[in-house]
Each structure stands twice: as structure tokens, then as C-alpha cells.
N, C-alpha and C positions, 0 to 999 in steps of 0.2 A: 519344445522339442517335438520333432515329428515322430509319431508312433507308427505311421504307415510308411515304413522305410522302403525305398526303391532306388535304383541307380540314378535317376534324375531328381529324386527327392530324398536326400540323405538325412541323417538324424537332425542336423541343423542346416540352415540355408547353404546351398552350394555356392561356390564362387562361379560367377558368370561374367562374360564380357559385356553384358548390358550395363554394368556399373562403370561408367566412364571414369578413367583415371586409375582404376584398380590394376593390379598386376595381371589379372586375367584379361582385362581390356588391352593392356600394353602388349601382352603376348600375342593377342589376336591381330592387332592392327600394326604392330612393329616387328616383334621377334619372328613370328611365323613367316612373313614375307621375306625377311632377311635369310632365313634358313632355306626357303625355296629358291631364292636368288642364288645362293651359294651352290645349291644342287644344280641349278641351271648352268652355272659356270663349269662345274665339274663335268656335266654331261657334254657340253660343247667341247671341252678339252679331250674327252674320250672319243667324241665323234671325229675330231681332227686327226686322230691317230689311225683312222680306218683308211684302207686302200680304196682306190677308185672302183675296183671290181666287187667290193663288199656292199652291193646295192641294197640287199634286204636289211642288213644291219643298219645302214644309214637311214633307210625309210623308217625302221622301227625306232631308231634314236630320235629322229625328227618328230615322230608321233609322241614319244615320251616328253620331249621338250615342249611341244604344244600342250600336252596334258598338264605339265607343271604350271605353265602360264595360265591355263584355264582354271586350275585349282586355286591359284593365287587370286584370280579375279572372282571366283565363286565365294571365297572367304570375304573379300572386300565388299561384295554385294550382299552379304549376309543371307545366302541361299539356304534352303532346308537341306539337311543331311540326306543323301540318297543311299540306296542299297548298293552294296558292292557288286561288281560285274564279273570278277574273275572266279576261277574254280580252285583256288587254294583250299587246303583242308580246313581252314578256320573261317571261310567265307560264310558258310551257313550259320555258324554261331554268331558272327558279327551281324548278319542280317536279321537274325532272330532278336538280338539285343536292340537293334535300331527299331524294328517293328514293335516290339513289346514295350520298350521303355523310352524311346526317343523319336517316336513317330511325329513328323512335321516340326521338330525342333530345328533351329537354325544355328549357324556358326556362332552367333552371339548369345542367343537365349538358352542354348543347351548348357549342361554343366561343363565347366572348363576342363575338368579331368577327362571326361569322355571325349569331348571335342578334340582335345590335343592328341589323344591316342588315335582317334579316328583320322586325323590329318596324316599321321605317319602310315596308317594302314591304307589310306587312299594313295599315297605315294607308292607304296608297295604294289598296289593294284596296277599301276602303269607298267611296272616291270614284269609283273606276273602275266600280263596279257601279251607280252612279247615272246619271241623264241630265243633270240640271240642274247638278250639282256636279263634273262630271268634270274641269274645268280649274281648279278652285278650289285656291288655295295657302293652306292653313290657317296657314302661318307668315309670310305676306306682311306682315301688320301689325306683327309683331315685328321683322322685318328693317328695315322703313322707320323704325320708332320708334327703333331702336338707331342707325341711320345718322344720324338727326337729332341724336342726342346727341354725335356726333363732330365737330360743326361747327368747333370750335377748331382741331383738327388738319387738317381739310379745307382751311380757308382758309390756314393756315400753309403747307401743302405747295403749294397753288395759287400763292401769291405767291413761293415759292422756285423754282418750276419754271423760269422764264425763265433764272435764273442757272445752273441745273443743266445746261441744254442748249446754252448758248453755247459757241462754240469755245474750247478751252483745251488746254494741254499735257497729255501723257499722265499725268503725276504727279498733276495736279489732277483729271483724269478718274477716276483710281483712288480719290481721296478721295470724290468724288461717288458712285461705285459703292459704296464701303464704307457710306456713309450710307444710300443707297437700299436696299441689300440688308438692312440691319438694320431699316429701317422696314417693308420687305416681310415680314421675319421676324416682328417683334413685332406687326404689324398684326392677326394672327389671335388676339389676345387676346379679340376679341369673338365667340368661338364661342358662339352662344346655347344650344347643347345642353349646355354645360358651365358656364354662368354661375351655376348653383346652387352651385358650389364657390368662386366668386370674389367679392370685395367690389368696390364701385365704385372704391375707391382702388387696388386691384390693377389694374383695367382702365386707369385713367388713367395709372398708372405705366408699364404696358406699352405704351401708345400714345404716350408722351412722345417727342418727336422732337428735343429739344435735344441738341446735340453732347455735352454732358457726360453726359447720360443714356445716349446711345448708347455712349460710351466705357465707362461703368460696366457696361452690359449685356454687354459682351464677356466679363466675368468669369462670366456666367451661361450662356454658350454652351459646353456640355459636350463637344460634338463640333464642331470649327471647321475647315471646309475652305474658308473664304472666299478665301484666297490662291490655292487651286487653281481656284476659279471665276473669279477675275479673270484668271488665266493663260489660261483658255479664252476669256473675252470680250475680252480685251485686243486680240487679233489677229483676232477675228471680223468679217467684212465682209459685209453684205447677206445674212445667214443667215436661217434660220427658227428661232424660239424658241416652244415650246409651254408653256402654263401648264395644269396640271391643278388647277383652281380648288378653293378650299375655301369660305370664307364670303363672303356678299354684304356690302353696306354698306361700312364703312370699309376692310375688308381688300381687297375687290376694287377699291376706289378706289386704294389704294396699289399694287396689281398693275397698274392702268392707268397709274399714274405711272411705274413701272418699265418697262412696255412702251413708253411714250412716249419714255423716255430711250433705250431700245434702238433705236427707229426714228429718233429725231432725231440720234443719233450714228452712224447707218448701220451699226450692228452687226447689226441685223435689217432685212430688207426686208418681212418678214411675221411677225406674231405671231398665234398661234392660242390662243384661250381655250376650253378644254374644260370644259363645264358638266355638271351633273346633268340627268337627264331628268324627274325627279319631285321634289316637296318632300322634302328629305333632310336628316337631322340638324339640323333646325330652320332653320339659317341658310345652308345651302349654296346656291351660285349656280346658278340655272336660266337659260336663254337670255333669258327675258323680264325678268330682274332688272337686266340691264345698261342697256337703254333706260329702264327705270324710274329707275335711278340718274341717268342723264343728265338726265331730266326734273326730278328732284328738285333737282339742282344748278343747273339753269337757271331754277328757280322762285324769285324773290327773296324769297318769303314762306315758303319751306320751313324754313330753319334758324332757330332762336330767336335773339333778340338783334338787333342792328343792325350787320351788317358794313359796313366802310367801302366807299366807291365803288371804291377801288383793289382791295380784296379781291374784291368781286362781279365786277368786270371781269376780274380774273385768272382766277377760276373759270370764268366764261363763255367766255373765250378758250380755256382748257384743254379744256373739255368739247366745244366746237364742233370743236376739232381732233380729238378722239377720234371724234366722229361722222363726220368726214371720212375717218378711217382705215377705219371700217366700210364707208362707201360706196365707197371705192377698193379695198377688199379687202386693205389692209395689216393690218387687224385682223379676223380671222375668228372668229366666235362659233359654236361647234358643240357638240353633245351626243351622248352614246352611252350605251346602256343598260348597257354593261360597268361604268361607273363607279358604277352602282347595283345591283350584285349583291353577294353576300356572300363572294366568294373573294379570295384574295391575288393581287396583281398579277403574280406570276410565271406565272399561268395565261393572261396576255393573249394570247400567241401562239396558244394552242389555242382559247381561248374567243371571241376576236374577231380572227381573222387579218387581216381588212382594216384594222382599226384599228391593229394592230401594224405592218403594212407602211407605213401612212401616217405613224405616229409615228417610224418608223425613218428617215424622210427629214428629220426635224428635226435641227438642230445641238445643241439643248439642250432638255431637258424639265424644267420646274420643277414639282415636286409640292409643293403648299401644304398645311400643316396636319397635325394629329395623326392623323386617320383615314387620310389618304393615306400617312403614314409607317407606321402599323400594317399597312396592306395591302401596302406595299412589302416589309416584313420579316416577313410572315406572323404577326405578332402573337402571338409565343410567348416562352417564358422562355429566350431565348438567353443564353449567357455574355456579360457586358456588353462584353468585349473582342473579340467576334466582328467581323471587318471588315464594313463596310457592303456591299461587293461580294459577300461570301459570303452575307449575309442576304437580299439581293434575288434571289438565284438566278441560274443561268447564262444563262437566256433573256433576262434584262435586263442582266446584267453583261457579257456577251460577245457580240460581233457585233450589237449593237443601236446605241444612241446614248448621248450623255452625259446623266446623270441627276443632278438636284440636288433634295434634300429640305430644305425650310424648315419647321421644326416647333417649336412651343413644346410642352413636354412635359406632356401631359394624360392619360397612361396609362402603365402600368408598363413597356411594351416599350421596350428601349433596346439599341442596338448601337453599335460604333465607338469605344468609350472606350479611351484609352491605358492601358497597365498602370499601376496605382496611382491612376488618376484617381477611381475610385469611392470609395476610402478617403479621398482628399483632400477630395472633396465632402462625404462623410458625417461629416467632422470638424466641420462647421458646419451641416449640413442633414440632416433625417430622410429616409429613402428615399421616403416619400410626398410630401414637399415638393419634392424635386428631380425626381422622376419624374412627378408627377401634378398639381401645383398650377398649371402654366402659367408659373411664375416662372423656369424654366430652359429651354434651347432646344438645338436641333440644327441645324447646317448641314452636311449630309452630301452628298458628291459622289463620283460614279464616272465616270471618263473613258471614253467609249464609243469605237466604232470609226470614227465619222464625223470 
């Protein structure tokens, strides 16, 4: 174990693209170029909508397209990471991190976690240096198109919601919680930055919300602290719950379902959605994505097919209630640049002390998705039986607040397994399948001081 911990030298060896055949290597040589190519297609389509007299916009768009191609080539050539050139509010912090911790590292030999985050920040730089395109979300069309494809599950959940929030005895509330937590867990199957590894059938299976499927999925949760989470929520009254969001579209829709249940059952009087500040990992939620989702749901022509009148009314009632939460302050939507840097979350107290103090007042923080898990546990090659509270570090495990990570496994990093669990899993699944395919999951919880 490394006792001199730093961002490029985590507690155990970092995942790096220098290991040919690894998931980090595959991301660097295959997934990232696909993501950039998709961005190039989107940019060209946006350019094609410009009028002939929009000369400056076209010139800037051409510059961005050239920059995306150059970035792709830079990665392929394994060039050193360079400092950022824009003047965004986080540029100085990024450059300090590069200079201090990643000076002269390359796209392959730097830590996979930092490099992947840096790639998205370099994409942001191209837009930041423009005038016309500064607020353009190059992933927006993909987010909306993917959400449109989730219409079956959207209407199913909307019609179920009135039953979920009606008064009921505590035993039935626990059953509702169990179902909601699993829907919230498997909802992040639609991570667009990783769809290159998954078939449409995989996504449909992971989004399935029938009770039989949810019961079956319990077998695929390799770290299961669901009972501990219920123990926390069972007696919580009018608390604050934070979500560190992951993907937009269907995943944030089910996050809203879970938040609604927390508010309607008076377990929470305030829910805070913490978003990304820039287009990030293709599908991650920015503050503007939530009102866009509301508008999509309220547009009767948005989803394909012909929903019944009952389904459309149920969805409209649900979304208007969510809008009322935003207006009343029961649902707060905020963002912070800390969520878009390349460091592990155990640096939160030092890197963003005001955010750390704010989050410390929450009763429960729910971290959604694979990247948030990787950042929580420093994305390194821990022994798989390392306890979750050890991996997240003392600044988050002690004297902070309760933390829950809901994650489908889409990268090698894993902690919290019971003795013998890995061997049992690998009797029927390959390491790549259970660690990286999104077919297995983690519900990891640490009880805080609050």
C-alpha cells in the first residue's frame, strides 16, 4: 500500500492505459475516439443549420471541429497533458493540479481517472474559447434522444407513483423503498459514455422495473447494504438528502421519483440535486437538463407511440408536482466545479471547503453511478475486501455525514466484497463481466456522524 498518497499515486496502483488490454487501455484507444467522433457529427449538424451570413459562428465552429480532431490525434500519439488555455473559473485549479501532480504525464501513463476527466475538460476548453458556442452542450441531442427511448418505463413509473406515496404501514413502506432503491440503482444503465460496451437488450434488461426482475437483480448486487440504508431512512423525519447526480434522461427521472417519495413520506423536507457545471461524460446532468426533462414530459408529442389518457395525466401530475418542489425550495438544483475536476472525493474538504461544510449538514448523500464510485474510492487496485469506509478515506468516513453509493459496475475498481465473494462470483462470470459490463452493481453505505 502506498503511504505517500497523491492524485497520480493513490493508495494502491492506479489504473492506467499503459496496461494493454485493460479497460483503461480500451477506453483510451477505442471509447474516447468514438465519443469525440460522435461530438464531431453533432457539431457538423449544428454547423449545417447556420445561415450564410453567420460568418463568425461558422469560423468558430470550424475551429472547434479542428480542435476535436487535434485532441483525438493527441490522445492517439500519447502526448503529454498540457495546461488549459481558457479563462473559465476552474482553469487555474486544473492547471495547478496538472503542474503539481501530473507534470509531464501522458495520455497513457497518467492515471485513467484524471486523464478521462481531463479529456472532457479539454473539450470544454474548445467551446470556452469561442463566443457563439460558449453555452453549447454538444451532448444535448444524445441525452434527449436516449430519454425518448425510455418512454415505457417512464409511463410505468408515473402511473405507479400514486400507490407508492399513499399512507401505509411501515412494512409496506419498506417494500416500496426496496423497489425504488433498485430502480434508482439500475436506472444508470443509460450511461451514454459507456453505451459502446452494451447492447440494446442489456439496457432494456437493466431498466426493467417488474418485481420479478428486481428480485432477480438482487443476485447481481455484489455489495449490498440496502438494509443499512433502510435503517437510516426508516426513522428519518424532515431531513435533508443530497444526490450527487450522474446521468440525465431516465436515470435522473428515477432520481426524481426517489426524491418525490422522500418528500411525500416526510423523510425529507429538502432534497438537493448536485449537478455538473459543464458537459461531462456525455450524459451527466447539468442544471439546465432538469427543466428540459420537465418540458419533454409535459409535451404530449415527445414520446413515441400513443400513451393512454391515464398515463399522460399521471406523468403530467407528477412533473407539475416536481416543478412545485423547485419553486418552493423543497427541491434545490445546484452545481459546483468540484464535481468536474479530476481528483478523488477525499480531497473535498481541502479543494472545496464551502461545499464540504454545506454537504456536512445533509442527513444522507447519495452518489449515483460508476464515475462517482470511482472518485469516492480513488479508482485504484484495492484488495476487493477493503471496507468501503476505508476506501473513501477518513475525511468522508469520519466526522462527515452518511454516504450511499449506487453504482452499476462499469470499471475495474471494486471494494467492500465479503471474504470469498469474488471467488463465488467468478465461478460463473469473468472478471471483465462482473466488474465492467454494467450487469453487476454495488449498494455501498457508510453511516456518518449526523
